[in-house]
ROSE-4610 file (N, C-alpha, C; in Angstrom, 1 decimal, always signed):
// ROSE-4610
residu = [M/M/M/L/L/L/H/H/H/P/P/P/D/D/D/D/D/D/W/W/W/Q/Q/Q/A/A/A/L/L/L/A/A/A/L/L/L/T/T/T/L/L/L/Q/Q/Q/L/L/L/A/A/A/A/A/A/L/L/L/S/S/S/T/T/T/V/V/V/L/L/L/L/L/L/L/L/L/L/L/L/L/L/L/G/G/G/T/T/T/P/P/P/L/L/L/A/A/A/W/W/W/W/W/W/L/L/L/A/A/A/Q/Q/Q/G/G/G/Q/Q/Q/G/G/G/R/R/R/G/G/G/R/R/R/A/A/A/L/L/L/I/I/I/Q/Q/Q/T/T/T/L/L/L/V/V/V/A/A/A/L/L/L/P/P/P/L/L/L/V/V/V/L/L/L/P/P/P/P/P/P/T/T/T/V/V/V/L/L/L/G/G/G/F/F/F/Y/Y/Y/L/L/L/L/L/L/L/L/L/L/L/L/M/M/M/A/A/A/P/P/P/S/S/S/G/G/G/P/P/P/L/L/L/V/V/V/A/A/A/L/L/L/G/G/G/L/L/L/P/P/P/M/M/M/L/L/L/A/A/A/F/F/F/S/S/S/F/F/F/S/S/S/G/G/G/L/L/L/V/V/V/L/L/L/A/A/A/S/S/S/V/V/V/L/L/L/Y/Y/Y/S/S/S/L/L/L/P/P/P/F/F/F/V/V/V/V/V/V/Q/Q/Q/P/P/P/L/L/L/T/T/T/A/A/A/A/A/A/F/F/F/R/R/R/A/A/A/L/L/L/D/D/D/R/R/R/D/D/D/W/W/W/L/L/L/E/E/E/L/L/L/A/A/A/Y/Y/Y/T/T/T/L/L/L/R/R/R/A/A/A/N/N/N/R/R/R/W/W/W/Q/Q/Q/C/C/C/W/W/W/R/R/R/E/E/E/I/I/I/I/I/I/L/L/L/P/P/P/L/L/L/T/T/T/R/R/R/P/P/P/A/A/A/F/F/F/I/I/I/T/T/T/A/A/A/A/A/A/V/V/V/L/L/L/A/A/A/F/F/F/A/A/A/H/H/H/T/T/T/L/L/L/G/G/G/E/E/E/F/F/F/G/G/G/V/V/V/V/V/V/L/L/L/M/M/M/I/I/I/G/G/G/G/G/G/S/S/S/I/I/I/P/P/P/G/G/G/E/E/E/T/T/T/E/E/E/V/V/V/L/L/L/S/S/S/V/V/V/A/A/A/L/L/L/F/F/F/R/R/R/H/H/H/V/V/V/E/E/E/S/S/S/L/L/L/D/D/D/Y/Y/Y/A/A/A/R/R/R/A/A/A/H/H/H/Q/Q/Q/L/L/L/A/A/A/A/A/A/V/V/V/L/L/L/L/L/L/G/G/G/M/M/M/S/S/S/L/L/L/I/I/I/A/A/A/L/L/L/F/F/F/I/I/I/A/A/A/Y/Y/Y/R/R/R/G/G/G/D/D/D/R/R/R/R/R/R/V/V/V/A/A/A/L/L/L]
num = [1/1/1/2/2/2/3/3/3/4/4/4/5/5/5/6/6/6/7/7/7/8/8/8/9/9/9/10/10/10/11/11/11/12/12/12/13/13/13/14/14/14/15/15/15/16/16/16/17/17/17/18/18/18/19/19/19/20/20/20/21/21/21/22/22/22/23/23/23/24/24/24/25/25/25/26/26/26/27/27/27/28/28/28/29/29/29/30/30/30/31/31/31/32/32/32/33/33/33/34/34/34/35/35/35/36/36/36/37/37/37/38/38/38/39/39/39/40/40/40/41/41/41/42/42/42/43/43/43/44/44/44/45/45/45/46/46/46/47/47/47/48/48/48/49/49/49/50/50/50/51/51/51/52/52/52/53/53/53/54/54/54/55/55/55/56/56/56/57/57/57/58/58/58/59/59/59/60/60/60/61/61/61/62/62/62/63/63/63/64/64/64/65/65/65/66/66/66/67/67/67/68/68/68/69/69/69/70/70/70/71/71/71/72/72/72/73/73/73/74/74/74/75/75/75/76/76/76/77/77/77/78/78/78/79/79/79/80/80/80/81/81/81/82/82/82/83/83/83/84/84/84/85/85/85/86/86/86/87/87/87/88/88/88/89/89/89/90/90/90/91/91/91/92/92/92/93/93/93/94/94/94/95/95/95/96/96/96/97/97/97/98/98/98/99/99/99/100/100/100/101/101/101/102/102/102/103/103/103/104/104/104/105/105/105/106/106/106/107/107/107/108/108/108/109/109/109/110/110/110/111/111/111/112/112/112/113/113/113/114/114/114/115/115/115/116/116/116/117/117/117/118/118/118/119/119/119/120/120/120/121/121/121/122/122/122/123/123/123/124/124/124/125/125/125/126/126/126/127/127/127/128/128/128/129/129/129/130/130/130/131/131/131/132/132/132/133/133/133/134/134/134/135/135/135/136/136/136/137/137/137/138/138/138/139/139/139/140/140/140/141/141/141/142/142/142/143/143/143/144/144/144/145/145/145/146/146/146/147/147/147/148/148/148/149/149/149/150/150/150/151/151/151/152/152/152/153/153/153/154/154/154/155/155/155/156/156/156/157/157/157/158/158/158/159/159/159/160/160/160/161/161/161/162/162/162/163/163/163/164/164/164/165/165/165/166/166/166/167/167/167/168/168/168/169/169/169/170/170/170/171/171/171/172/172/172/173/173/173/174/174/174/175/175/175/176/176/176/177/177/177/178/178/178/179/179/179/180/180/180/181/181/181/182/182/182/183/183/183/184/184/184/185/185/185/186/186/186/187/187/187/188/188/188/189/189/189/190/190/190/191/191/191/192/192/192/193/193/193/194/194/194/195/195/195/196/196/196/197/197/197/198/198/198/199/199/199/200/200/200/201/201/201/202/202/202/203/203/203/204/204/204/205/205/205/206/206/206/207/207/207/208/208/208/209/209/209/210/210/210/211/211/211/212/212/212/213/213/213/214/214/214/215/215/215/216/216/216/217/217/217/218/218/218/219/219/219]
x = [-26.2/-25.4/-25.2/-23.9/-23.6/-24.2/-24.5/-24.9/-23.8/-24.0/-22.9/-22.0/-22.5/-21.7/-20.8/-21.3/-20.6/-19.4/-19.7/-18.6/-17.5/-17.9/-16.9/-16.1/-16.7/-16.0/-15.1/-15.6/-14.7/-13.5/-13.7/-12.5/-11.5/-12.0/-11.1/-10.4/-11.1/-10.5/-9.4/-9.6/-8.6/-7.4/-7.7/-6.6/-5.7/-6.4/-5.7/-4.9/-5.4/-4.7/-3.5/-3.7/-2.6/-1.4/-1.8/-0.7/+0.0/-0.8/-0.2/+0.7/+0.3/+1.2/+2.5/+2.5/+3.7/+4.6/+4.1/+4.9/+5.4/+4.6/+5.0/+6.2/+6.1/+7.3/+8.5/+8.4/+9.5/+10.2/+9.3/+9.8/+10.2/+9.4/+9.5/+10.7/+11.1/+12.2/+13.5/+14.0/+15.2/+15.2/+14.0/+13.8/+13.9/+13.3/+13.4/+14.8/+15.5/+16.9/+17.8/+17.6/+18.3/+18.0/+16.7/+16.4/+16.9/+17.1/+17.5/+19.0/+19.7/+21.2/+21.8/+21.0/+21.5/+20.5/+21.0/+20.2/+20.9/+20.1/+20.7/+19.5/+19.9/+18.8/+18.1/+18.8/+18.1/+17.2/+17.7/+16.8/+15.6/+15.8/+14.6/+13.6/+14.0/+13.1/+12.3/+13.0/+12.4/+11.4/+11.8/+11.0/+9.7/+9.8/+8.7/+7.7/+8.3/+7.4/+6.7/+7.5/+6.9/+5.7/+5.9/+4.9/+3.7/+3.8/+2.8/+1.4/+1.2/-0.2/-0.8/-0.1/-0.7/-1.5/-1.1/-1.8/-2.5/-2.2/-2.8/-4.2/-5.2/-6.5/-6.4/-7.0/-6.9/-7.4/-8.4/-8.9/-7.8/-7.0/-5.9/-4.9/-4.5/-3.5/-4.2/-5.4/-6.1/-6.3/-6.5/-6.7/-5.4/-4.3/-3.0/-2.6/-2.9/-2.6/-3.4/-4.7/-5.6/-5.0/-4.6/-4.0/-2.7/-2.0/-0.8/-1.1/-2.2/-2.5/-3.5/-4.1/-5.2/-4.7/-5.6/-5.2/-4.3/-4.5/-3.7/-2.6/-2.3/-1.3/+0.1/+1.1/+2.5/+2.9/+2.2/+2.6/+2.3/+1.1/+0.7/+1.5/+1.9/+2.8/+4.1/+4.6/+5.9/+5.7/+4.5/+4.4/+3.9/+3.6/+3.2/+1.7/+1.1/-0.3/-1.1/-2.3/-3.2/-3.6/-3.3/-3.5/-4.8/-5.4/-6.6/-7.7/-8.6/-9.7/-9.3/-8.3/-7.8/-7.3/-7.2/-6.7/-5.3/-4.5/-3.1/-2.9/-3.8/-3.8/-4.2/-5.1/-5.5/-4.3/-3.5/-2.4/-1.3/-1.0/+0.0/-0.5/-1.7/-2.3/-2.2/-2.6/-2.6/-1.2/-0.2/+1.2/+1.7/+1.4/+1.8/+1.1/-0.2/-1.0/-0.7/-0.3/+0.0/+1.5/+2.3/+3.8/+4.2/+3.7/+4.2/+3.9/+2.8/+2.5/+3.4/+4.2/+5.3/+6.6/+6.9/+8.3/+8.5/+7.5/+7.7/+8.0/+7.2/+7.6/+8.9/+9.2/+10.5/+11.7/+11.5/+12.6/+12.9/+11.8/+12.0/+12.7/+12.3/+13.0/+14.4/+14.7/+16.1/+17.0/+16.4/+17.2/+17.5/+16.6/+16.7/+17.7/+18.1/+19.0/+20.3/+20.8/+22.1/+23.2/+23.9/+24.9/+26.1/+26.3/+27.4/+27.2/+25.9/+25.7/+26.1/+25.8/+26.2/+27.7/+28.4/+29.8/+30.5/+29.9/+30.5/+30.3/+29.2/+28.9/+29.9/+30.2/+31.1/+32.5/+32.9/+34.3/+34.4/+33.3/+33.3/+33.1/+33.3/+33.2/+31.8/+30.8/+29.5/+29.2/+28.5/+28.1/+26.8/+26.4/+25.2/+23.9/+23.8/+22.6/+22.6/+23.7/+23.8/+23.4/+23.9/+23.5/+22.0/+21.4/+20.0/+19.2/+19.7/+18.9/+19.1/+20.3/+20.6/+20.4/+20.5/+20.5/+19.3/+19.3/+18.4/+16.9/+16.6/+15.2/+14.7/+15.4/+14.9/+14.6/+15.5/+15.3/+14.2/+13.9/+12.9/+11.6/+11.5/+10.3/+9.0/+8.9/+7.6/+7.3/+8.3/+8.0/+7.5/+8.1/+7.6/+6.1/+5.8/+4.4/+3.5/+3.9/+3.1/+3.0/+4.1/+4.0/+3.1/+3.2/+2.4/+0.9/+0.6/-0.8/-1.4/-0.7/-1.2/-1.3/-0.4/-0.6/-1.8/-2.0/-3.2/-4.4/-4.5/-5.7/-6.0/-4.9/-5.1/-5.7/-5.2/-5.7/-7.1/-7.5/-8.9/-9.9/-9.5/-10.4/-10.2/-9.4/-9.2/-10.5/-10.7/-11.9/-11.6/-11.2/-11.0/-10.0/-8.9/-7.9/-8.4/-9.0/-9.4/-10.6/-11.5/-12.6/-12.2/-11.2/-10.7/-10.0/-9.2/-8.4/-9.2/-10.0/-10.7/-12.2/-12.8/-14.3/-15.0/-16.0/-16.8/-17.2/-16.2/-16.4/-16.4/-17.6/-17.7/-16.8/-16.1/-15.2/-13.8/-13.7/-12.4/-11.8/-12.6/-12.1/-13.0/-14.2/-15.1/-14.7/-14.1/-13.7/-14.8/-14.6/-15.7/-16.2/-15.2/-15.5/-16.3/-16.0/-16.7/-18.1/-18.2/-19.5/-20.4/-19.8/-20.6/-21.2/-20.3/-20.8/-21.9/-21.8/-22.8/-24.1/-24.1/-25.3/-26.0/-25.2/-25.7/-26.4/-25.7/-26.3/-27.6/-27.8/-29.0/-30.0/-29.7/-30.5/-30.8/-29.8/-29.9/-29.1/-29.7/-29.0/-28.8/-29.6/-29.4/-28.0/-27.8/-26.5/-25.3/-25.6/-24.6/-24.2/-25.2/-24.9/-24.0/-24.2/-23.5/-22.0/-21.8/-20.4/-19.7/-20.4/-19.8/-19.4/-20.2/-19.9/-18.6/-18.6/-17.4/-16.1/-16.2/-15.0/-14.6/-15.6/-15.3/-14.7/-15.2/-14.6/-13.2/-12.9/-11.6/-10.6/-11.1/-10.2/-9.9/-10.8/-10.6/-9.6/-9.8/-8.9/-7.4/-7.3/-6.0/-5.3/-6.0/-5.4/-5.1/-5.9/-5.6/-4.2/-4.1/-2.8/-1.7/-1.9/-0.8/-0.4/-1.3/-0.9/-0.3/-0.7/-0.1/+1.4/+1.6/+3.0/+3.8/+3.2/+3.9/+4.3/+4.4/+4.7/+6.2/+7.1/+8.4/+8.9/+8.0/+8.4/+7.3/+7.7/+6.7/+6.6/+5.4/+5.2/+5.8]
y = [+4.3/+3.3/+2.1/+1.6/+0.6/-0.8/-1.6/-3.0/-3.8/-4.7/-5.5/-6.1/-6.6/-7.2/-6.1/-4.9/-3.8/-3.3/-3.4/-3.2/-4.2/-5.4/-6.4/-6.1/-5.7/-5.3/-4.1/-3.1/-2.0/-2.4/-3.3/-3.8/-4.5/-5.3/-6.1/-5.1/-4.1/-3.1/-2.3/-1.9/-1.2/-2.1/-3.3/-4.3/-4.5/-4.7/-4.9/-3.6/-2.5/-1.2/-1.0/-1.3/-1.1/-2.0/-3.3/-4.3/-4.1/-3.8/-3.5/-2.3/-1.3/-0.1/-0.4/-1.1/-1.5/-2.3/-3.3/-4.1/-3.3/-2.3/-1.5/-0.6/-0.1/+0.8/-0.1/-1.3/-2.1/-2.6/-2.9/-3.3/-2.1/-1.0/+0.1/+1.0/+1.1/+1.9/+1.5/+0.2/-0.1/-0.1/-0.4/-0.4/+1.0/+2.0/+3.4/+3.9/+3.5/+3.9/+3.5/+2.2/+1.6/+2.3/+2.6/+3.3/+4.7/+5.3/+6.7/+6.9/+5.8/+5.9/+6.1/+6.0/+6.2/+5.8/+5.7/+5.3/+4.0/+3.4/+2.2/+1.3/+0.4/-0.4/-1.2/-1.8/-2.6/-1.8/-0.6/+0.3/+0.8/+1.1/+1.5/+0.5/-0.8/-1.9/-2.1/-2.1/-2.3/-1.1/+0.1/+1.3/+1.2/+0.6/+0.4/-0.6/-1.7/-2.7/-2.2/-1.4/-0.9/+0.0/+0.9/+1.9/+1.3/+0.0/-0.5/-0.5/-0.7/-0.7/+0.7/+1.7/+3.1/+3.2/+2.4/+2.4/+1.1/+0.1/-1.2/-1.4/-1.8/-2.0/-2.9/-2.6/-3.5/-4.9/-5.1/-6.4/-7.3/-6.6/-7.4/-7.9/-7.0/-7.4/-8.5/-8.3/-9.3/-10.6/-10.6/-11.9/-12.7/-12.0/-12.8/-13.2/-12.4/-12.8/-14.0/-14.0/-15.2/-16.4/-16.3/-17.5/-18.0/-17.0/-17.4/-18.1/-17.6/-18.1/-19.2/-19.6/-20.6/-22.0/-22.9/-24.2/-24.9/-24.6/-25.2/-24.3/-23.2/-22.2/-22.7/-21.9/-22.3/-22.2/-21.3/-21.2/-22.5/-23.0/-24.3/-25.4/-25.4/-26.4/-26.5/-25.3/-25.2/-25.6/-26.0/-26.4/-25.3/-24.1/-23.0/-23.1/-22.5/-22.6/-21.8/-22.2/-21.4/-20.1/-19.0/-17.7/-17.1/-17.7/-17.1/-17.3/-16.2/-16.2/-16.3/-15.7/-15.6/-14.2/-13.9/-12.6/-12.4/-13.5/-13.4/-13.0/-13.6/-13.2/-11.7/-11.2/-9.8/-8.9/-9.3/-8.5/-8.5/-9.7/-9.7/-8.9/-9.0/-8.2/-6.7/-6.4/-4.9/-4.3/-5.1/-4.6/-4.4/-5.3/-5.2/-4.0/-3.9/-2.8/-1.4/-1.3/+0.0/+0.4/-0.5/-0.3/+1.1/+1.5/+2.8/+4.0/+3.9/+5.0/+5.2/+4.2/+4.3/+4.6/+3.8/+3.9/+5.3/+5.8/+7.0/+8.3/+8.5/+9.7/+9.5/+8.3/+8.0/+8.2/+7.7/+7.8/+9.3/+10.1/+11.5/+12.2/+11.8/+12.4/+12.0/+10.7/+10.3/+11.0/+11.2/+11.8/+13.3/+13.9/+15.3/+15.6/+14.5/+14.6/+15.3/+16.2/+16.8/+15.8/+15.3/+14.3/+14.8/+16.1/+16.7/+16.3/+16.2/+15.8/+14.4/+13.5/+12.1/+11.9/+12.6/+12.5/+13.1/+14.1/+14.7/+13.7/+13.0/+12.0/+10.8/+10.4/+9.3/+9.7/+10.9/+11.4/+11.5/+11.6/+11.6/+10.2/+9.2/+7.8/+7.3/+7.9/+7.5/+6.2/+5.3/+4.1/+4.3/+3.3/+3.4/+3.7/+2.9/+3.1/+4.5/+5.1/+6.4/+7.4/+7.2/+8.1/+8.1/+6.9/+6.8/+7.5/+7.2/+7.7/+9.2/+9.8/+11.2/+12.1/+11.6/+12.5/+12.1/+10.9/+10.6/+10.6/+9.9/+9.9/+11.2/+12.1/+13.4/+14.2/+14.2/+15.0/+14.5/+13.2/+12.7/+12.3/+12.7/+12.4/+12.8/+14.0/+14.3/+13.3/+12.8/+11.8/+10.5/+10.1/+8.9/+9.0/+10.2/+10.4/+10.3/+11.0/+11.0/+9.6/+8.8/+7.4/+6.6/+6.7/+5.9/+6.2/+7.5/+7.9/+7.5/+7.7/+7.3/+5.8/+5.0/+3.6/+3.1/+3.7/+3.4/+3.8/+5.0/+5.4/+4.6/+4.3/+3.5/+2.1/+1.5/+0.2/+0.3/+1.4/+1.5/+1.5/+2.0/+2.1/+1.0/+0.0/-1.0/-1.8/-2.1/-2.9/-4.0/-3.7/-4.7/-5.8/-5.4/-6.4/-7.3/-6.7/-7.5/-8.3/-7.9/-8.7/-9.9/-9.7/-10.9/-11.9/-11.4/-12.3/-12.9/-12.1/-12.5/-12.8/-12.4/-12.6/-11.8/-12.4/-11.6/-12.6/-13.0/-13.9/-13.1/-12.9/-12.1/-12.5/-11.6/-11.8/-12.3/-12.6/-13.2/-12.3/-12.0/-11.2/-10.1/-9.9/-8.9/-7.5/-6.7/-5.3/-4.4/-3.1/-2.1/-1.9/-1.8/-1.5/-2.7/-3.9/-5.1/-5.1/-4.8/-4.8/-3.7/-2.6/-1.5/-2.0/-2.6/-3.2/-4.2/-5.0/-6.1/-5.4/-4.3/-3.6/-3.0/-2.4/-1.8/-2.8/-4.0/-5.1/-5.6/-5.6/-6.0/-4.9/-3.7/-2.5/-2.0/-2.3/-1.8/-0.5/+0.5/+1.8/+2.5/+2.2/+2.8/+2.4/+1.1/+0.6/+1.0/+1.0/+1.5/+2.9/+3.8/+5.2/+5.3/+4.5/+4.5/+4.1/+3.1/+2.6/+3.6/+4.2/+5.2/+6.4/+6.8/+8.0/+7.7/+6.5/+6.1/+6.1/+5.5/+5.5/+6.9/+7.7/+9.1/+9.9/+9.7/+10.5/+10.0/+8.7/+8.2/+8.7/+8.7/+9.1/+10.6/+11.4/+12.8/+13.1/+12.4/+12.6/+12.2/+11.1/+10.6/+11.5/+12.0/+12.9/+14.2/+14.7/+16.0/+15.8/+14.7/+14.4/+14.3/+13.7/+13.5/+14.9/+15.7/+17.0/+18.0/+17.8/+18.6/+18.2/+16.9/+16.4/+16.5/+16.9/+17.0/+18.4/+19.3/+20.6/+20.8/+19.9/+20.0/+19.0/+17.9/+16.8/+16.7/+16.9/+16.7/+15.3/+14.9/+13.5/+13.4]
z = [+12.3/+13.0/+12.1/+12.0/+11.1/+11.6/+10.6/+10.9/+11.4/+12.3/+12.9/+11.8/+10.7/+9.6/+9.0/+8.9/+8.4/+9.3/+10.6/+11.6/+11.4/+11.1/+10.9/+9.7/+8.6/+7.4/+7.6/+8.4/+8.8/+9.5/+10.5/+11.3/+10.4/+9.5/+8.6/+7.7/+7.2/+6.3/+7.0/+8.2/+9.0/+9.3/+9.6/+9.9/+8.6/+7.5/+6.2/+5.9/+6.0/+5.7/+6.6/+7.9/+8.8/+8.5/+8.4/+8.1/+6.8/+5.8/+4.5/+4.5/+5.2/+5.3/+6.0/+7.1/+7.8/+6.8/+6.1/+5.2/+4.0/+3.6/+2.5/+2.8/+4.1/+4.5/+4.7/+5.2/+5.4/+4.1/+3.1/+1.8/+0.9/+1.0/+0.1/+0.4/+1.7/+2.0/+1.4/+1.6/+0.9/-0.6/-1.1/-2.6/-3.1/-2.4/-2.8/-2.7/-1.6/-1.5/-2.6/-3.0/-4.1/-5.4/-5.7/-6.9/-6.9/-5.8/-5.7/-5.9/-5.9/-5.9/-7.3/-8.3/-9.7/-10.7/-12.0/-13.1/-13.7/-14.5/-15.2/-15.7/-16.6/-17.2/-16.2/-15.2/-14.2/-13.3/-12.9/-12.1/-12.9/-14.1/-14.9/-15.1/-15.2/-15.3/-14.0/-12.9/-11.6/-11.3/-11.6/-11.4/-12.3/-13.5/-14.3/-13.7/-13.2/-12.6/-11.4/-10.6/-9.3/-9.7/-10.7/-11.1/-11.9/-12.3/-13.2/-12.6/-11.3/-10.8/-10.9/-11.2/-11.3/-12.6/-13.6/-14.9/-15.3/-14.6/-14.9/-14.2/-14.9/-14.3/-13.2/-12.0/-10.8/-11.1/-12.0/-12.2/-13.0/-13.8/-14.5/-13.5/-12.6/-11.5/-10.7/-10.3/-9.5/-10.2/-11.5/-12.2/-12.2/-12.5/-12.5/-11.2/-10.1/-8.8/-8.4/-8.8/-8.6/-9.2/-10.4/-11.1/-10.3/-9.8/-9.1/-7.7/-7.1/-5.7/-5.7/-6.8/-6.9/-6.5/-6.2/-5.9/-6.9/-8.2/-9.2/-9.7/-8.9/-9.3/-8.9/-9.4/-9.1/-7.6/-6.8/-5.4/-4.7/-4.9/-4.3/-4.8/-6.1/-6.7/-6.0/-5.5/-4.8/-3.3/-2.9/-1.5/-0.6/-1.1/-0.3/-0.1/+1.0/+1.2/+0.2/-0.1/-1.0/-0.4/-1.1/-0.6/-1.1/-2.2/-2.7/-1.7/-1.7/-0.8/+0.7/+1.0/+2.4/+2.7/+4.0/+4.4/+4.0/+4.1/+3.7/+2.3/+1.4/+0.0/-0.2/+0.6/+0.5/+0.8/+1.9/+2.3/+1.1/+0.6/-0.5/-1.7/-2.1/-3.2/-2.9/-1.7/-1.3/-1.4/-0.9/-0.9/-2.3/-3.2/-4.6/-5.3/-5.0/-5.6/-5.1/-3.9/-3.3/-3.2/-3.7/-3.7/-4.2/-5.4/-6.0/-5.1/-4.3/-3.4/-2.3/-2.0/-1.0/-1.7/-2.7/-3.3/-4.0/-4.7/-5.4/-4.5/-3.5/-2.6/-1.9/-1.5/-0.8/-1.7/-3.0/-3.9/-4.2/-4.4/-4.6/-3.5/-2.2/-1.1/-0.9/-1.2/-1.1/-2.1/-3.3/-4.4/-4.1/-3.3/-2.9/-1.7/-1.1/+0.0/-0.4/+0.5/+0.3/+0.7/-0.3/-0.1/+0.7/+0.8/+1.6/+3.1/+3.6/+4.9/+5.2/+4.2/+4.4/+4.3/+3.4/+3.3/+4.6/+5.2/+6.4/+7.5/+7.6/+8.6/+8.5/+7.2/+7.0/+7.4/+7.2/+7.6/+9.1/+9.8/+11.3/+11.8/+11.0/+11.4/+11.8/+11.3/+11.6/+10.8/+11.4/+10.7/+9.9/+9.2/+8.3/+9.2/+10.3/+11.2/+11.7/+12.1/+12.7/+11.6/+10.4/+9.3/+9.1/+9.1/+8.9/+10.0/+11.2/+12.4/+12.6/+12.4/+12.7/+11.5/+10.3/+9.1/+8.1/+7.6/+6.6/+7.1/+8.2/+8.6/+9.0/+9.8/+10.1/+8.8/+7.8/+6.6/+5.7/+5.8/+4.9/+5.7/+6.9/+7.7/+7.0/+6.3/+5.6/+4.5/+3.8/+2.8/+3.4/+4.5/+5.2/+5.6/+6.1/+6.5/+5.3/+4.2/+3.0/+2.5/+2.4/+1.9/+2.8/+4.1/+5.0/+4.8/+4.8/+4.7/+3.3/+2.3/+0.9/+0.8/+1.4/+1.3/+2.1/+3.3/+4.1/+3.4/+2.8/+2.1/+0.9/+0.2/-1.1/-0.8/+0.3/+0.7/+1.1/+1.8/+2.2/+1.0/-0.1/-1.3/-2.3/-2.0/-3.0/-3.2/-4.5/-4.8/-5.8/-7.0/-8.0/-7.6/-7.0/-6.6/-5.5/-4.5/-3.3/-3.7/-4.6/-5.0/-5.8/-6.6/-7.4/-6.5/-5.6/-4.7/-3.6/-3.0/-1.7/-1.9/-2.9/-3.0/-2.0/-1.4/-0.4/+0.7/+1.5/+2.6/+3.9/+4.5/+5.8/+6.9/+7.4/+8.5/+8.1/+6.8/+6.3/+5.2/+4.2/+3.0/+2.6/+3.2/+2.8/+3.5/+2.7/+3.2/+2.9/+3.3/+3.1/+1.7/+0.8/-0.6/-1.2/-0.8/-1.3/-0.7/+0.6/+1.3/+0.7/+0.3/-0.3/-1.7/-2.5/-3.7/-3.6/-2.6/-2.3/-1.9/-1.1/-0.7/-1.9/-2.8/-4.0/-4.9/-5.0/-5.8/-5.3/-4.0/-3.4/-3.2/-3.7/-3.7/-2.2/-1.3/+0.0/+0.1/-0.4/-0.5/+0.8/+1.8/+3.1/+3.7/+3.7/+4.2/+3.3/+2.0/+1.0/+1.3/+1.5/+1.9/+3.1/+4.1/+5.3/+5.1/+4.3/+4.1/+3.2/+2.2/+1.3/+2.1/+3.1/+3.9/+4.7/+5.3/+6.1/+5.3/+4.1/+3.2/+2.8/+2.4/+2.0/+3.2/+4.4/+5.5/+5.8/+5.8/+6.1/+5.0/+3.8/+2.7/+2.7/+3.1/+3.2/+4.3/+5.5/+6.6/+6.2/+5.6/+5.2/+4.2/+3.2/+2.3/+2.9/+3.8/+4.5/+5.3/+6.0/+6.7/+5.8/+4.6/+3.6/+3.1/+2.7/+2.2/+3.2/+4.4/+5.5/+5.7/+5.6/+5.7/+4.5/+3.4/+2.1/+1.7/+2.6/+2.3/+1.8/+2.2/+1.8/+0.8/+0.6/-0.3/-1.4/-2.6/-3.7/-4.2/-4.5/-5.0/-6.4]
């Protein structure tokens, strides 16, 4: 049975993962559609920046985001609220860190679309929303499932970025991965085992769902 503080960390982690996944789909879908439309210097640069978190150490990204969100950072200088060590800061960091896990499968799915279907729809006077609702979304549904599950699972396992941005404030920024690290540091291996098992179980379930929905769309 989890300790009450660990239940709080679990609830915060699920809230962070769910909110980040929704924002990632809202932001990643139009970006992936634009990237899938062709090639060019601008698209190559944006695609490189989007994919950067795949190879960049999380602590590096977290460090620069911390400088950006800190009390003396440029965001506060522009009159925006300080996001460091807050749940809002965790959401922003999570969206940036998990963006490639949404954009890449959606871009691949959009590029694989049969353009003849879209051209036929346009000749029949279908508007953009009708094309998305009747053609694009049904054909790319597996990719959306994969993107959503991967974004959710990736947010569950974040450590370096969330630790740099949020620290370990119970009820505010302490997610499961950070709580697990804190238990290991204090040699409380019993509670650490419990949290590790929870994270392992949720990750396995998420990946199983992703691979089941990925039968027709390759990452």
